[in-house]
C-alpha positions as CSV (number, residue, x, y, z in Angstrom):
1,M,104.8,86.8,122.2
2,E,103.3,84.1,119.9
3,S,100.9,84.8,117.1
4,I,97.3,83.9,117.9
5,F,96.6,83.0,114.3
6,R,97.0,79.6,112.9
7,L,96.5,80.0,109.2
8,T,95.2,77.4,106.9
9,M,96.9,76.7,103.5
10,E,94.0,78.5,101.9
11,Q,94.6,81.6,104.0
12,E,98.3,81.5,103.3
13,I,97.6,81.4,99.6
14,T,95.2,84.4,100.0
15,L,98.0,86.3,101.7
16,A,100.4,85.3,99.0
17,A,97.9,86.7,96.5
18,R,97.9,90.0,98.4
19,M,101.7,90.1,98.0
20,A,101.5,89.2,94.3
21,L,99.0,92.1,93.8
22,A,101.3,94.5,95.6
23,L,104.2,93.3,93.4
24,S,102.1,93.8,90.3
25,L,100.9,97.3,91.3
26,G,104.3,98.3,92.4
27,I,105.7,97.2,89.0
28,A,103.1,99.3,87.2
29,I,104.1,102.4,89.1
30,G,107.8,101.7,88.9
31,W,107.6,101.0,85.2
32,E,106.1,104.5,84.6
33,R,108.7,106.1,86.8
34,E,111.5,104.2,85.1
35,G,110.2,105.3,81.7
36,A,110.2,108.9,82.9
37,R,113.8,108.4,84.0
38,K,113.1,109.2,87.7
39,P,115.5,108.1,90.4
40,A,112.9,106.0,92.3
41,G,112.0,103.6,89.5
42,L,111.0,100.0,89.0
43,R,112.8,98.3,91.8
44,T,112.2,101.0,94.4
45,Q,108.5,101.4,93.8
46,T,108.0,97.7,93.6
47,L,109.9,97.0,96.9
48,V,108.1,99.9,98.7
49,C,104.7,98.5,97.6
50,M,105.6,94.9,98.6
51,G,107.3,95.9,101.8
52,A,104.2,97.9,102.9
53,A,102.0,95.0,102.0
54,L,104.1,92.6,104.0
55,F,104.2,94.9,107.1
56,T,100.5,95.2,106.9
57,I,100.0,91.5,106.7
58,V,102.3,90.9,109.6
59,S,100.6,93.6,111.6
60,I,97.2,91.9,111.0
61,F,98.2,88.3,111.4
62,G,101.5,88.2,113.2
63,F,101.0,89.5,116.7
64,A,99.2,88.2,119.8
65,A,95.9,89.5,121.1
66,G,96.2,92.9,122.7
67,W,98.7,94.2,120.2
68,D,97.7,97.5,118.6
69,N,97.9,96.6,114.9
70,A,97.5,100.3,113.9
71,R,100.9,101.0,115.3
72,V,102.6,99.1,112.5
73,A,100.6,101.0,109.9
74,A,101.5,104.3,111.5
75,Q,105.2,103.4,111.4
76,I,104.9,102.5,107.7
77,V,103.7,106.0,107.0
78,T,106.5,107.5,109.0
79,G,109.2,105.3,107.6
80,I,108.2,105.9,104.0
81,G,108.0,109.6,104.8
82,F,111.7,109.5,105.6
83,L,112.5,107.5,102.5
84,G,110.6,110.0,100.4
85,A,112.3,112.9,102.0
86,G,115.6,111.6,100.9
87,T,114.6,112.0,97.3
88,I,113.8,115.7,97.6
89,L,116.6,118.0,96.5
90,R,116.9,121.8,96.6
91,E,118.9,123.5,93.9
92,G,118.9,127.2,94.5
93,A,115.3,128.4,94.2
94,N,114.2,125.1,92.7
95,V,113.0,122.0,94.5
96,K,113.2,118.7,92.8
97,G,111.9,115.2,93.7
98,L,108.6,116.1,95.3
99,T,106.6,114.0,92.8
100,T,109.1,111.1,93.4
101,A,108.6,111.4,97.1
102,A,104.8,111.5,96.7
103,T,104.9,108.5,94.4
104,I,106.9,106.5,97.0
105,W,104.4,107.5,99.6
106,T,101.5,106.5,97.4
107,A,103.1,103.2,96.4
108,A,103.3,102.4,100.2
109,A,99.7,103.2,100.7
110,I,98.8,101.0,97.7
111,G,100.9,98.2,99.2
112,M,99.1,98.7,102.6
113,A,95.7,98.4,100.8
114,S,96.9,95.2,99.0
115,G,98.1,93.7,102.3
116,A,94.9,94.5,104.0
117,G,92.9,92.8,101.2
118,L,91.4,95.9,99.8
119,Y,92.0,94.7,96.2
120,L,89.7,97.0,94.3
121,I,90.8,100.2,96.1
122,A,94.5,99.2,95.5
123,I,93.9,98.6,91.8
124,V,91.8,101.8,91.4
125,S,94.4,103.8,93.3
126,T,97.2,102.5,91.1
127,A,95.2,103.4,87.9
128,L,94.6,106.9,89.3
129,T,98.2,107.3,90.3
130,L,99.3,106.3,86.8
131,F,96.8,108.8,85.3
132,V,98.2,111.6,87.5
133,L,101.8,110.7,86.6
134,R,101.2,110.3,82.9
135,F,98.6,113.0,82.0
136,M,98.7,115.8,84.6
137,P,101.1,118.7,83.8
138,T,104.2,118.9,85.9
139,G,104.0,122.6,86.7
140,G,107.7,122.9,86.0
141,K,109.2,125.6,83.7
């Protein structure tokens, strides 16, 4: 199956800018997680955000007519769910890693928004995520 899209250099630059935005927003989330000494830190959050953006771009521009682009997006959500699940640990009555898993999931969603060209929503979502991570109480004991 060949792509139906022939992109101009200007379009390619726009897509590269989407990837750069995903990189930047992933770094912002990862930096916060790294500072909090969480297991999914700078590199993990950045790569999740960029990977989701790239999958989104490829799903929009990489497949021939008739392809259901939403299938790729659905698989991003599923795949990231498995990645996040790997960060959740149970220690007796305590469960750890739920916020880390949720942050990975959110970074993927932000990457998808970046890849789809939803710049403002990606930036606002990152700011809101950082607010939640930095200022909301953990609920831990």
